[in-house]
N, C-alpha and C positions, 0 to 999 in steps of 0.2 A: 551589328554584324551585316556585312554586305557581301553578296557573292560577286565574283569578279568575272567579267566576260573574257574568255581565253583569247589569245592571239588567233588561234585557229578559227574560232567562231567569228571574230571580228573580220578577218580576211575573207572567210566564207560569205559573210553577209554582203561585204562590198562587191565581191565577184558576182554573187547572185543578183544583186541590184543592177550591176553593169550588164549582165546577161539579159535581164528582162528589158533593159533599155535598148540593147543592140538587136534583140530578137523578141519583140513584144508578144508574138503569137506563141512563144514557148511558155508563157506564164511563169510560175515560180519554179524555175529550173534549178537542178542541183549541179554546181560546178565540179563535183567530185574532187574535193581537195584532200591531199594527204601530204605528210612530211616527205621530204625528198633529199637525196644527197647532192643533187645538182644545184639546188637553191634551198631556201627554208621550206618552201611548199611547192607542190606541183598540182595543177588543176587539169584533169583529163576529161571533163564532162562535155567539152565543146564538140568533140568528134561526133558523138552520137547525136547531139542536137543538130549539128550541121547536116548530117546524113538525113535526118528526119525532115529538115526544112529544105532539103536539096540545095544547100548552100556550100560554098567552098570553105572548108574548115579554117584554113589559115586566114582567109579574109574575115571570117566571123570572129576569130581570135583577135585580130587587129582592131576590129570594131569594139570588142569588149574592153580592150586596153584603153581605147580612146574614151570610152564611157565611164572609166574609173574617175573618182573625184581627184582633182589636182591637189598635190601636196597637202594631205590631211594629217601628216605626222605618223601615219601607220605604215603605208606601203612605200618602200624605198625604190623598188625596181621591179618591173614585170617584163619578161621577154617571151616572145612567141618562139617555140622551138618545135622541131620536127614537123609532123603533119598538122599540128594545131594545139599542142600542149602549151600551157602557160607556166613559166617558172617565176615564182613570186619570192621576193626578198623583203622582209620587214625592216623597219629602222631600228637601230640600236636603242634609241630613245623609247620606242614602243615596248621593247623587251623589258628594259629597266623599270619603266613606269608601271607595267603590269605586275612585275614582281613586287614592287613597292606596295601596290594595292593589296596584293596577297599577304604580304608581311604585316600589313596594318590590321588584318582580320583575325588575329589571335590564332587559336589552335585549328580553326577551320580552314585557314589559308585560302579563303575565297571560294571554297567548294560549296556550291549551292545545295539546298535541300531538294529532294525530288518534288516535282510539281504536284503530283497526286499521290502522296504516300498512302499506303493501305495497312492492313494487318496481316502479318505472316506468322503462321504457326510452324515452327521448325522442330522436327523430331530428330534428335541427335544424342550421342553418348548414351547407349542403352546396354549397360552391363547386366549380368544375371545375378540374382540373389543366391548367396551361398556358393558362388563359384568365383574362382580367381580371374582377374582381368588379364587377358593375354594380348599379344601383339595385334591381334585382329581388332581390338578395341581402340587402337591408336588413331586410326584415320577418322572414324566417325566423331571422335572427340575433338581432334585438331581442326578438321575441316568445318565441323559444325560451329565451333567456337569462333572461328574467323568469319564465317558467313554472318553469324549473329552480329558481330562487331561492325562489319561493313554495312549491313542493312540498317542498323541503328544510326550509323553515322550519316546515312542519306535521309534520315527522318522517318523511316518506316517504323511502325509499332510492331515489335517482335515479341512473340510469346514462345518460350522454349518448352518443349515437352520431352522428358526423358522416359521412354517407354521401357522401363526395366523389366526383366524376366522375373516376376515375383509370384507366379501362379503355375499350377500344373501338378501332374500326378506325383512328381518327385517329392513334393512337400508332404504327402501322406507318409512317405517313408521317413523323412527327416523329423517330422513332428512326433510320429509314433516312437521313434528311437529316443527322442529327448524326454518323452513322458516316462519311458522305462529307464532312462539314465539321466536324471534331472541335473546332475552337476557337471555335465560335459561341456555346456556352452557358457563359458564365463572366462574373464581374464582380469588381471590386475588393472587398476585404473591408471593406465599409462597415458601419455599425451602424444598428440601428433602422429608422426611416422610409426612410432612403436605401438601405439594403440591400434593403428591400422594393421600392422604385421600380426599382432596378437589376435586381433579379431579374425583375420583371415586364417591363421593357423588353427584356431579352435573350430572355425566353420569347416575347414578342410578335414580335420580329424573326425568331426561328426559325419560329414558326407561319406568319407571312406568307410568308417565303421558301420554306418547304417546300410551302405551298399553291400558290404560283405555279408551282413546278416540277411538282407533282403534276398540275396542270391543263394544263400545256403539254408535258410530256415523257412520252410513252407508256412509254419504257423505265424511267424512274424510278417511274412509277405501278405497273408490274409488280413492280419490286423492293420497293416499299412494301407491296404486297398480300402478297407472300411473307413479308415481315417480320411482318405480323400473325399469320401461321401460326406463325412462330418464337416470337413473344411468347406466344401461347396455349399453345404446347407447352412453355413454360418454359425456352427456350434461355438459358443463363447470360449470354452477352454482351448479348443483347437486353434481358434483365431488368435488367442493371446500368445500361444507358443509360436505360431506362424509369424506374428509381429516381431517376436524376439529375433528370428532369423533375418527379417527385413532390417531391423534397427542395427543389428550387429554388422550386417553387410554394408550398411550406409557408413558406419564408422570406417570401414575398410575403403569403400569407394572414395570417400572424401579425402582420405590420406593420399590416394593415388592421384586424384584430380588436383589436389593441392600441389603435389610434386610436379605435375604437368603444367601447373600455373593456368588452370582452366577453372572458371568460376561456375559452380553448379548450385542452384538455389533449391532448398528443400521443397518449396511449393511448386516447383516445376517438375518434380519427380512424380509422374503419374504412371504407375506400372500397369501391367496387364490387368491386375486386380481392380484397378480404378474404373474399369468398364464392365465389371461383372453384372451390375444391376441392369445394364442395357442389353445384354446378350440375347435374352429370350425375346425381347421386343424387336430387336434388329431382325432376328430370324422370322418372327411373325409377320413383320412388315414386308420382308422380301418374298415370303411365301404367298401372302394375300395379294400382293401386286403382280404375282406371276413372274417376277424377276428370277426367283429361285424355284426349283421343282424337286420333288422327292424322287430319288433314284436308288433302288436297293435299300430303302430306309434312310439314306442320308439326304440332307438338304443341299442341293447343288446348283451352281450357276454354270451354264454351258456357253461356249464361244465357238463360232464357226472356224476361226483361224487357229484354235489351240487344240492340237492333237497329241496323243501320247505316242510312244515309239511304235505301238502296234497299229497306228493309224486311226484308232478310235478316239472320240472326243475326250479330252482330259479336263474335267470340270474344276471349278473352285469349290471346295467343300466347306460349307459354312457351319453345318452341324453334322456330326458323325451319326451313324445308325444307332449307336448306343446312347445317344442323347448328349454326348460330350460336345463341347464347342471347339472348333479349330481356331487357328491364328486369324483366319479371315473374319470370323465373327467379331473378334476383338478389334481388328484393324478397321472394319466397317463401322463399328460402334464409335471408335475414336474419331472417324471422319464426321459422323453425326454431331458429336460433341464439339468438334473444332469449328464446324460450319455454323451450327445453330446456336451454340452457347457462347463460344469465343468470338463468333462473327468474323471468321478469317476470310480474306480475299484470296490468299495463297496458302497452300499446304505444301511444305517442303520436307522431304524425307531424306536424311543423310544415311543411306544404308548401302550395304555391299551390292555391287552391280549384279552379282549372281542371283539376287532376289528380284531382278527386274520383271520376270514373267509374273511372279506373285503380285507385284504392285500394279502391273498393267491390268491384270484381271480384277483386282480390288477396285482400282479407279473406275474401270469400265462398269463394274457392278453398281458402284455408287452413282454413276451418271444415269444408268438405267433406272435406278430407284428414285432419282430426282434429288439426291442429297448433294451431289456435286452439280451445281447449276452453272449456267453460262458465265455468271459473274465470278466463279471460283476456279482457280487454276490449281491442279495438283501436279507436283513435280517430284520425281525421284532423282536426287543428286547421287547417282550411283558411283561408288569408288572401287578402284582395282585393289589387287592384293599386294601385301608387303612381302617382298622376296628376299631370300638370303643372297650373299655374294655370288652363289652358284646359279642364281636365276631361278631357283625352285622355291616354293612356299617356305617361309622362314621357320626353321625348327632348331631345337637344341641338338647337340651331338647324339643324344640318346633318342632323337626322333620325337621328342615331346614339343608341345607348343611353347613358345618363349613367353615367360611371365613378363608382363608390361613393366612392373616395378624394377626388375633386374636390368632391363634394357635402359630405362631412364637413369638408373644408378650408374651404369657403365658410361653413359654419355656424359653425365656430370663429372665422373672421375676423370675421363679423358680431357674434358674441357678445363677442369681445374688445373691439370698438369700444364696445359698451354698458358692459362692465365698466370700461373705461378712463374713460369719461365719468362714471360714478357713483363711481369709486374715490376715496376720500379719502386713505388712507395706505397704498396697496399699492405694492410695488416692481414693476418690469417683469416679473420672474420670476413674482411672484404673479399679475399681470394675465394672463400667458400661461397659467398653470396654471388659474386660474378661468375664463378664456375658453374653454378646452377643456372644462371641466366643465359650463359653461353651454351651450355650443354643442352638444355631444354629448347633453347632457340634453334640450335642445330637440327634437332630431331623434328621440330615443327616445320622449319623452313624446307628441309628435304622432302617432307610430305607435301607441303603447300606449293612448292615450286614445280611440282609435277602436276599435269592436268589430272583432276580427281579420278577420271575413269580409267587412266592407265595404271598398270602395275609399276612399282618402283623397287629398286634394290636398297636394302637397308645396309649401308656400308659406313660404319662410324669413322673410318680413316678419312673417307671422302667428306663426310658431314662436318667434321671439325677442322677441315683444312682452311688455312688462311688465304689460299688462292682459289680463284674460280668462284662459281655461282653458289656461295654458301652464306649462311647468316653471319658466320664469324667475320667474313670479309665486310659485310654491311655494318656490323657492330663496330668493327675497328675503324671504318671510314667515319662513322658518327663520333666515336671517341676522339679521333684525330682532330676533327673540326672543333670539338669542345676544348681540346688542349690549345688550339690556335686562338680561340676566343679568349681563353684565360690569359694567354701570354701577350695579348695585343697591346698592352700598355696604354698609351694615350690615343690609340686609334679606336674609334667606335664604329660599329656597322652602320653605314648610312648610304642610301641609294643616291647616285649622281647620274640622272638621265642625260645630262649634257655630254657625258664622256663617250668616246668611241670604245667599242668592245673588241677584245682579241677573239680569234676564232674559237678558242676553248671556252671563253666566257659566254659567247653567244650560244654555243652548243648546249652548255649546261643550263643557261637561262631558258632556252626554248623548251628543254625537257622538263625543268621544274614547273613551267607554266602548264604542262600537260597533265599534272597530277589530278586536277578536277575531272577532266574527261576520262582519265583512266579509272577513277573511282566509280564514275557513272556506268562505264562499260562493265566493270568487274561486278558491280551490284546487279546490273540487268541480266548478266549471264551466270551469276553465282560462280565466278571463276577467279578464286584467289590467286591461281598460278599466274594470271596476267598482271596482278599487282606485284607479285614477287619479281616477275621479269622486268617491270618498270623500275623497281627499286634497285635491282642489280645494275641496270643500265645507268641509273642515276649515280650510284657509287662509282661506276667505271668512268663516267664523264667527269665526276669530281676528281678522280685520281689523275686524269689527263690535265685538268685545270690546275690542280695542285703542282704538278710537275712543270707546267709551262708558264704559270702566272704567279710570281712571288707575291705573297700577301704581307709578310712582316720582314723576312730576310731574303735577299737584300731589300731594304725598304723602298718601295716605289713612292712617287709623289703622294702627299697626304690624301688628295681626293681619290686617286686610284686605289690607294690602300683601303680607304673607307668603303669604296664601292665593292672591292674584292672581299672584304670582310663581310659586307652585306650579303654577297653571293654565298659565302660560306655559311652564314647564319640561316638563310632561307632554305639552303640545301639540307642542313642538319634538321631543321624543323619539319621539312617534308619527309626525310628519312624516318624521323621519330614517329610522326603521325602514321606513315605508311606501315611501319613495322608494328605499331600498336594495333592496327587493323588486322594484322596477321596473328596477333596475340603474342608478339615477341618483344622482349624488353631491350632497351638500348641503354646500357650503362654509360654514365658520364665519363668515367675513367676506366681504361683497361690497360 
């Protein structure tokens, strides 16, 4: 496997060398190269350098052009424009040769691995035990899954952690109820979706019944509170029943994640309970080092810049005055585990942007305690809210939170109707399979094509539309290319660097060549929306190419047909790989 130097990098290097030759005192100067609509690229860096060297920018630009290597097959034309910009056009041959090198590199398409990969622990998809997953759980699952895929593709070692809510006072109530009503939590041994639905409905039943009892029966409330103490003390009977709630919830979680086409591994699920043994020690270390202090009996960490509404300091509470531990103690213990046991260089948290103050305080506390050292970066990848069509937080007509499974089922139903309408030769089974891939893809793409931190409107009509910036448009572009490749007859995809390219072929080729740079940028910024934007532009450029450059009918000369089929193939492979990094399937036939 060989990574391929992109055209941008090659042109950049040539211009940088020419700049150093024309202006030696500038050292390794940056020509500031970017794609341009006037030529293939424009370099804007000469203006600032000329100003610094007190030189005439146009004259310096001309000197740079003269210092470029003569006819090396890469740069076709450079013109000095305006006050001293360079407009650069590369040769058709360079474009085709670069794409051929990418095509020869299998699934990686010439994308290099990161020079210094590290270890990232990413905390994502954190549902709560014994509670139904709702629309709020969509984003951390979809964004987290995509970021994991992108980072792994660049060679990073990625460890997922699903910090599920599996501990707390509500379990006293649930466990006590189940001890007194032992037959309530159980279901027929169904498979897949049904098992998940049954598990959730029995958990819901127990939750509601125990809550009614807890609120109405003082004696039960006392027994439930005592049970919390037993749970925290590690009483075996209590723990065994608590474990039943966790196991039953996992059956349900897995059925939802399965439908969402997101892989969650059991060993990566380390809930709040996974850090119980560390909590007391975490508090002791914070108190002994003076990072945390006692205030009204509670163990607190104070910050100069964090004040409550009354203007008084608003601390991070690590341990409550009654001895109970807050979320902060668990989060800080998790940081210790991830830094010292897993040896992470980066801690990434895919959590709601509304929790940003909490995480800011937690990270700062961990820095003060010496757990987050200079070599470790902690980042909250905060995400916005899912809104309804009315622009308000998404609720059902009754004002309830929307169940995630209902939302996914509706998306699949809508998509299946579209697939059925378009399907020419698909069986019912294939329509169902494609319907799920298109529906789930639509939901994921709508989420990922928005910058994570922004809110977005959940609008299924828009999501499953064939036109515009949707995954359906991208999936159909991919399926259309597969159809062309199947019908190509005696033409096989083959690069012909000697051929001149039409404008639409050049535009498509230059964009395909930018896949590797896009992946690097997306991984560096944890920004899947930039990959979505790249893929949408790729499909749009392909549509223009398809309209302007006949591949099979009317059949062009053999070498032109082969080269165009080659462009189709490398575009499809780039679409397929890019969509896979977003966690979206690309069916071969639609």
